DOGU-872932 format. One record per residue: residue number from 1; residue in three letters; y, z, x of N, C-alpha, C in turn. Coordinates in steps of 0.02 Angstrom, whole numbers, plus 50000, padded with zeros to 5 digits. Atoms other than C-alpha are relative to their C-alpha. Layout:
N
seq type n_Y n_Z n_X ca_Y ca_Z ca_X c_Y c_Z c_X
NUM ala Y Z X Y Z X Y Z X
...
***
This chain:
231
seq type n_Y n_Z n_X ca_Y ca_Z ca_X c_Y c_Z c_X
1 met 50039 49969 50052 56927 51472 57836 50047 50034 49950
2 ile 49959 49971 50053 56996 51532 57670 49959 50050 49961
3 phe 50036 49946 50032 56944 51697 57593 50035 50023 49936
4 asp 49978 49961 50057 56961 51773 57422 50006 50073 50024
5 leu 49990 49930 49980 57008 51959 57424 49952 50046 49963
6 phe 50039 49949 50036 56933 52069 57288 49929 49975 49985
7 his 50072 50013 50007 56743 52075 57279 49974 49950 50052
8 thr 50020 50043 49944 56740 51965 57435 50009 50038 50065
9 leu 49987 49960 49939 56823 52063 57576 49994 50074 49987
10 leu 50007 49929 50018 56818 52228 57483 49983 50005 49926
11 asp 50017 49989 50070 56760 52302 57320 50063 50002 49957
12 gly 49942 50001 50044 56876 52275 57173 50016 50065 49966
13 ala 49989 49933 50030 56857 52455 57112 50023 49993 49928
14 asp 49979 50013 50069 56866 52395 56932 50000 50062 49957
15 gly 50002 49938 50040 56815 52562 56860 50060 50044 50015
16 glu 49942 49960 49982 56949 52654 56957 50064 49968 49975
17 arg 49940 50035 50025 57077 52521 56911 50012 50017 49927
18 asp 49991 49985 50071 57046 52550 56726 50017 50074 49989
19 arg 49982 49930 50005 57054 52738 56751 50075 50011 50016
20 val 49929 49995 49982 57224 52718 56835 50043 49973 49944
21 ile 49962 50026 50057 57285 52611 56692 50001 50051 49944
22 gly 50002 49946 50050 57228 52751 56576 50049 50055 50017
23 glu 49951 49949 49979 57331 52875 56678 50071 49975 49988
24 met 49934 50029 50013 57479 52758 56665 50017 50005 49925
25 ala 49990 49997 50072 57456 52753 56477 50021 50069 49978
26 val 49981 49931 50017 57465 52942 56469 50073 50012 50017
27 glu 49930 49993 49980 57629 52937 56564 50047 49965 49951
28 leu 49958 50041 50043 57695 52805 56444 49995 50020 49926
29 gly 50009 49981 50069 57634 52888 56285 49966 49947 49958
30 ile 50036 50055 50033 57519 52742 56242 49926 50016 49999
31 pro 50073 49990 49999 57336 52754 56189 49968 49964 50059
32 gln 50027 50028 49938 57235 52726 56346 49963 49935 49989
33 gln 50039 50061 50010 57116 52597 56274 50044 49940 49984
34 asp 49955 50055 50017 57262 52495 56210 50032 49970 50063
35 leu 49969 50027 49940 57347 52481 56379 49949 49966 50045
36 val 50053 50032 49960 57183 52443 56468 49986 49930 49973
37 ala 50013 50065 50031 57149 52303 56344 50057 49951 50011
38 ala 49942 50043 49988 57326 52237 56364 50001 49974 50071
39 tyr 50004 50022 49930 57304 52231 56553 49949 49945 50008
40 his 50053 50050 49994 57142 52135 56537 50021 49933 49969
41 ser 49984 50062 50037 57209 52009 56411 50059 49962 50031
42 ser 49940 50032 49971 57367 51973 56511 49991 49984 50074
43 trp 50012 50004 49928 57285 51948 56680 50036 49941 50033
44 arg 49968 50057 49968 57351 51773 56713 50076 50007 50001
45 glu 49927 49989 50000 57528 51815 56660 50020 50049 50055
46 arg 49983 49948 49951 57527 51970 56771 49994 49973 50071
47 leu 50015 50021 49932 57458 51877 56920 50042 49942 50025
48 ile 49960 50057 49977 57583 51734 56926 50075 50014 49995
49 gly 49928 49992 49997 57750 51820 56921 50029 50068 49982
50 trp 49970 49936 50019 57775 51992 56844 49995 50050 50057
51 asp 50006 49944 49955 57817 52138 56956 49972 50060 49960
52 val 50033 49943 50032 57747 52311 56918 50039 50025 49940
53 glu 49959 49973 50055 57892 52372 56812 50002 49951 49942
54 gln 49998 50050 50054 57902 52209 56715 49934 49999 49962
55 thr 50065 49997 50033 57716 52218 56680 49997 50059 49952
56 ile 50003 49940 50042 57730 52395 56614 50045 49993 49939
57 glu 49953 50006 50056 57882 52361 56507 49978 49947 49950
58 thr 50022 50054 50045 57813 52198 56437 49940 50021 49959
59 leu 50060 49981 50036 57643 52267 56393 50013 50057 49951
60 ala 49981 49945 50045 57716 52427 56321 50035 49972 49939
61 gly 49965 50030 50056 57832 52322 56214 49954 49964 49952
62 arg 50049 50034 50042 57688 52216 56150 49960 50049 49957
63 leu 50038 49948 50036 57604 52377 56098 50046 50043 49956
64 gly 49954 49965 50044 57759 52436 56005 50031 50062 50030
65 his 49972 49941 49967 57821 52562 56134 50059 49980 50044
66 arg 49942 50011 49956 57985 52576 56229 50005 50060 50047
67 pro 49999 49943 49954 57956 52691 56377 50068 50007 50034
68 thr 49939 49987 49963 58100 52772 56468 49994 49974 50071
69 asp 50002 50021 49931 58149 52719 56643 49958 50047 50043
70 ala 50038 49951 49961 58075 52880 56710 49925 49991 49988
71 gln 50071 50011 50014 57909 52846 56623 49975 49938 50036
72 val 50019 50062 49966 57904 52669 56692 49993 50012 50075
73 thr 50003 49985 49928 57940 52734 56868 49937 50038 50018
74 arg 50060 49960 49986 57799 52862 56860 49937 49957 49993
75 ala 50059 50043 50010 57675 52735 56791 49994 49949 50056
76 ala 50001 50048 49946 57724 52607 56922 49976 50031 50065
77 ala 50021 49965 49939 57697 52735 57060 49924 50008 50001
78 leu 50073 49994 50004 57518 52762 56999 49967 49934 50018
79 arg 50029 50066 49988 57484 52576 57003 50007 49980 50074
80 arg 49989 50017 49930 57559 52553 57176 49954 50041 50046
81 ala 50045 49958 49960 57459 52699 57245 49929 49973 49998
82 phe 50067 50029 50006 57300 52620 57179 49993 49938 50044
83 ala 50003 50061 49959 57341 52455 57265 49992 50018 50074
84 ile 50005 49978 49931 57364 52546 57431 49930 50026 50015
85 arg 50067 49973 49991 57200 52640 57410 49948 49945 50003
86 ser 50049 50054 50004 57106 52482 57364 49997 49961 50066
87 leu 49999 50038 49938 57161 52385 57517 49978 50041 50060
88 gly 50021 49956 49946 57128 52535 57627 49925 50008 50007
89 arg 50072 49992 49999 56943 52525 57587 49963 49943 50035
90 ala 50035 50052 49961 56907 52370 57691 49959 50034 50055
91 ser 50045 49967 49953 56758 52419 57797 50010 49975 50071
92 met 49998 50021 49930 56750 52413 57986 49956 49940 50011
93 ala 50045 50058 49993 56606 52291 57967 50037 49936 49981
94 thr 49963 50059 50022 56718 52170 57872 50055 49983 50050
95 leu 49947 50013 49950 56862 52191 57996 49971 49970 50063
96 thr 50032 50027 49940 56742 52157 58139 49981 49927 49991
97 val 50017 50070 50015 56681 51997 58056 50062 49956 50006
98 leu 49938 50039 49997 56860 51936 58035 50025 49992 50071
99 asp 49980 50004 49930 56901 51977 58215 49956 49951 50039
100 lys 50046 50045 49967 56747 51884 58273 50015 49927 49982
101 leu 49985 50068 50022 56791 51730 58170 50062 49973 50035
102 arg 49939 50022 49966 56966 51723 58243 49989 49990 50074
103 ala 50016 50007 49929 56899 51750 58418 49962 49935 50014
104 asp 50038 50062 49995 56784 51602 58388 50042 49938 49985
105 gly 49955 50057 50010 56936 51494 58348 50009 49978 49928
106 his 49991 50018 50070 56936 51496 58158 50064 50030 49972
107 pro 49941 49973 50034 57111 51515 58084 49981 50023 49930
108 leu 50020 49969 50064 57100 51624 57928 50059 50002 49951
109 ala 49952 49995 50054 57191 51615 57762 49972 50044 49946
110 leu 50018 49962 50060 57188 51735 57616 50028 49963 49940
111 leu 49978 50032 50062 57196 51656 57443 49978 50046 49943
112 ser 50017 49947 50048 57205 51790 57309 50039 49994 49936
113 asn 49969 49988 50065 57239 51801 57124 50017 50074 49999
114 ala 49982 49930 49991 57336 51962 57146 50069 50013 49970
115 ala 49937 49978 50027 57476 52058 57063 50048 50021 50055
116 ala 49947 49987 49952 57640 52102 57148 49986 50063 50041
117 glu 50011 49938 49963 57585 52278 57195 49949 49991 50055
118 thr 50048 50015 49947 57438 52209 57293 50033 49964 50058
119 ala 49965 50037 49948 57547 52086 57387 50045 50046 50041
120 ala 49956 49954 49965 57668 52226 57430 49960 50046 50046
121 ala 50041 49954 49961 57530 52342 57491 49964 49964 50058
122 trp 50036 50039 49950 57447 52203 57592 50032 50006 50070
123 val 49964 50003 49936 57580 52205 57728 49980 50057 50047
124 glu 50017 49942 49959 57530 52379 57788 49924 50012 50005
125 ser 50073 49990 49999 57342 52356 57766 49970 49979 50066
126 arg 50034 50019 49939 57217 52339 57907 49976 49927 49997
127 leu 50020 50069 50007 57169 52169 57837 50055 49951 50022
128 ala 49945 50047 49991 57341 52091 57855 50003 49967 50069
129 pro 49994 50032 49934 57345 52064 58045 49941 49955 50018
130 arg 50058 50043 49987 57176 51977 58036 50010 49929 49973
131 phe 49991 50065 50033 57247 51831 57937 50062 49964 50026
132 asp 49945 50042 49976 57356 51687 57994 50049 49985 49944
133 val 49957 50015 50057 57422 51647 57820 49973 50035 49938
134 thr 50021 49972 50065 57418 51721 57645 50031 49960 49944
135 val 49975 50030 50062 57436 51644 57473 49982 50046 49943
136 phe 50010 49956 50058 57458 51769 57332 50026 49964 49938
137 ser 49980 50034 50062 57465 51702 57155 50067 50025 49975
138 cys 49937 49971 50024 57608 51820 57114 50060 49972 50037
139 ala 49945 50027 49960 57713 51741 57252 50011 49926 49989
140 val 49993 50073 50006 57676 51557 57223 50004 49976 49928
141 gly 49992 50017 50070 57669 51558 57033 49943 49960 49969
142 phe 50060 50031 50029 57495 51483 57009 49940 50036 50028
143 ala 50059 49960 49983 57320 51554 57019 49938 49956 50001
144 lys 50065 50034 50001 57144 51497 57058 49972 50001 49929
145 pro 50021 50059 49962 57064 51385 57004 50048 49941 50000
146 asp 49950 50054 49995 57226 51284 56998 49994 49967 50068
147 pro 50006 50034 49935 57207 51151 57134 50057 50015 50047
148 glu 49943 49986 49957 57380 51194 57196 49989 50062 50044
149 ser 50014 49941 49960 57314 51362 57254 49965 49982 50065
150 tyr 50039 50019 49941 57189 51284 57373 50041 49955 50046
151 his 49958 50043 49959 57309 51150 57431 50053 50040 50038
152 ala 49950 49958 49966 57439 51284 57470 49970 50036 50059
153 ala 50032 49965 49944 57317 51382 57577 49985 49953 50058
154 ala 50015 50048 49948 57260 51228 57671 50063 49976 50035
155 ala 49937 50023 49970 57439 51169 57697 50029 50051 50047
156 arg 49973 49948 49956 57490 51336 57770 49959 50008 50063
157 leu 50041 50002 49939 57344 51324 57890 50013 49937 50041
158 gly 49985 50062 49965 57404 51150 57934 49941 49952 50004
159 val 50060 50043 49999 57239 51064 57890 49988 49972 49930
160 pro 50018 50026 50066 57172 50955 57748 49947 50044 49967
161 pro 50048 49957 50035 57070 51046 57613 49927 49987 50018
162 glu 50071 50017 49987 56910 50953 57656 49975 50026 50067
163 thr 50022 49969 49937 56907 51035 57828 49993 50076 49995
164 cys 50000 49927 50009 56912 51211 57754 49935 50025 49970
165 val 50054 49963 50031 56774 51333 57712 50031 50052 49954
166 phe 49975 49949 50047 56809 51438 57557 49944 50050 49988
167 val 50048 49946 50011 56722 51606 57541 50025 50045 49944
168 gly 49979 49959 50056 56728 51699 57377 49941 50022 49958
169 asp 50053 49975 50044 56628 51796 57248 49991 49957 49938
170 gly 50007 50045 50056 56664 51669 57112 50040 50017 49938
171 ala 49960 49982 50058 56783 51758 56994 50051 49946 49984
172 asp 49947 50046 50024 56904 51652 56891 49984 49926 50014
173 gly 50018 50070 49987 56806 51492 56926 50022 49975 50068
174 glu 49972 50018 49936 56865 51495 57106 49955 49955 50042
175 leu 50046 50040 49959 56708 51416 57182 50003 49927 49979
176 ala 49995 50069 50025 56713 51261 57072 50068 49971 50017
177 gly 49933 50024 49983 56900 51250 57102 50005 49979 50073
178 ala 49999 50017 49929 56875 51251 57291 49960 49936 50013
179 ala 50042 50059 49990 56735 51123 57282 50036 49937 49974
180 ala 49967 50058 50030 56843 51009 57172 50052 49969 50046
181 val 49951 50028 49953 56972 50990 57311 49968 49982 50067
182 gly 50036 50022 49941 56837 50954 57440 49983 50053 50051
183 met 50017 49946 49952 56816 51124 57522 49926 50013 50001
184 trp 50069 49978 49993 56648 51186 57585 49997 50071 49975
185 val 49999 49937 50038 56603 51332 57475 49941 50044 50018
186 leu 50050 49949 49989 56508 51491 57518 50013 50057 49951
187 arg 49994 49944 50047 56477 51620 57383 49974 50064 50032
188 thr 50023 49936 49973 56466 51802 57436 49981 50047 49943
189 val 50023 49952 50050 56370 51933 57338 49998 50071 50029
190 glu 50001 49935 49966 56401 52079 57456 50027 50055 49955
191 his 49970 49949 50042 56512 52172 57334 49984 49991 49926
192 arg 50016 50012 50070 56468 52090 57168 49970 49931 49992
193 asp 50029 50065 50016 56359 51950 57101 50038 49972 49940
194 thr 49953 50018 50053 56503 51877 57002 49982 49935 49965
195 asp 50013 50066 50029 56446 51697 56976 49929 49978 50016
196 pro 50070 50016 49984 56256 51690 56976 49981 49928 49982
197 ser 50016 50070 50018 56260 51515 56900 50016 49952 50057
198 trp 49983 50044 49944 56332 51444 57061 49938 49988 50043
199 asp 50063 50015 49964 56191 51353 57150 50011 49975 50071
200 gly 49987 50017 49931 56274 51325 57317 49978 50055 50047
201 pro 50020 49950 49951 56248 51425 57477 50027 50069 49984
202 val 49982 49931 50017 56253 51614 57458 49995 50044 50063
203 leu 50001 49951 49946 56298 51750 57584 49985 50069 49970
204 ser 50013 49932 50023 56220 51920 57555 50044 50050 50035
205 asp 49959 49955 49959 56334 51995 57688 50048 49957 50041
206 leu 49952 50038 49960 56493 51933 57772 49981 49997 50073
207 gly 50022 50000 49931 56412 51979 57936 49959 49939 50019
208 glu 50038 50061 49986 56310 51819 57920 50045 49943 50022
209 leu 49955 50057 49989 56464 51710 57940 50006 49978 50073
210 pro 49990 50025 49931 56494 51707 58129 49941 49960 50026
211 ala 50059 50036 49975 56316 51655 58169 49993 49933 49964
212 leu 50005 50061 50040 56320 51527 58028 50048 49947 50027
213 leu 49948 50047 49981 56479 51447 58093 50003 49985 50075
214 ser 49996 50009 49927 56457 51467 58281 49966 49936 50021
215 gly 50027 50063 49976 56434 51295 58353 49975 49955 49944
216 ala 50027 50039 50056 56400 51227 58178 50039 49936 49990
217 gly 49968 50060 50024 56435 51052 58121 50012 50008 49926
218 val 49988 49998 50072 56476 51008 57942 49958 49947 49967
219 ala 50042 50048 50036 56356 50927 57821 50043 49944 49973
220 glu 49961 50057 50021 56413 50752 57777 49996 49988 49925
221 gly 50007 50011 50071 56349 50750 57599 50018 50061 49960
222 pro 49983 49943 50042 56395 50861 57452 49942 50049 49995
223 ala 50052 49950 50007 56300 51024 57445 49988 50016 49928
224 ser 50013 49976 50067 56220 51097 57291 50057 50046 49979
225 gly 49946 49957 50024 56357 51177 57186 50067 49966 50007
226 gly 49938 50037 50003 56490 51047 57222 50036 49992 50065
227 gly 49964 50008 49938 56561 51078 57396 49953 49978 50055
228 arg 50043 50011 49943 56497 51038 57568 49994 50066 50038
229 ser 50012 49936 49968 56428 51174 57678 49990 49992 50075
230 pro 50011 50003 49928 56427 51213 57864 49926 50005 50016
231 arg 50070 49994 49980 56262 51192 57955 49995 50007 50075
***
């Protein structure tokens, strides 16, 4: 099984994220709304290779600012602290579901469009030991819905993509991307209804997964929404 991270396993805390970027802007002497907008517009660049300091320096430069090393260090610390807080919010209910899936014999992979600070914080999170493999966009240099993302996760699990179930909220076109490589797609709306246009199977709560998959076969034909689904 392959899981997305934000808005799938835990809330993305988008409002808090933007507030933290605003705090970073204050440290850097940049108008808050300008840095927030720069973060949003550069999401793919940030998620496929920049570290925290490079992100800050690059975006500040685009906005006509040259922060000092001390300013960059303070701003980076705010961003890293947010990443740690975010991952620390995984609920016991979610952790229990993941433990149950592994106990039932389902190897688990994480496939996340994530910046370097998230990947760094992941190692010490309660989620990390629940997963057999991880694929972070910042580490591999490509992001969902690039087919290489899904192939990388399946390869690290040691299985072909068409034998995998992908679970995600639908951000960044990830559901269609998973279906395109033959994965069985389940959309979750527990934390956010991100892709309401997706007409495939929907989970209202991750707690539904173990019962859904326990002893389940796999539908032979394509499901609504593009992938195949467990039954």
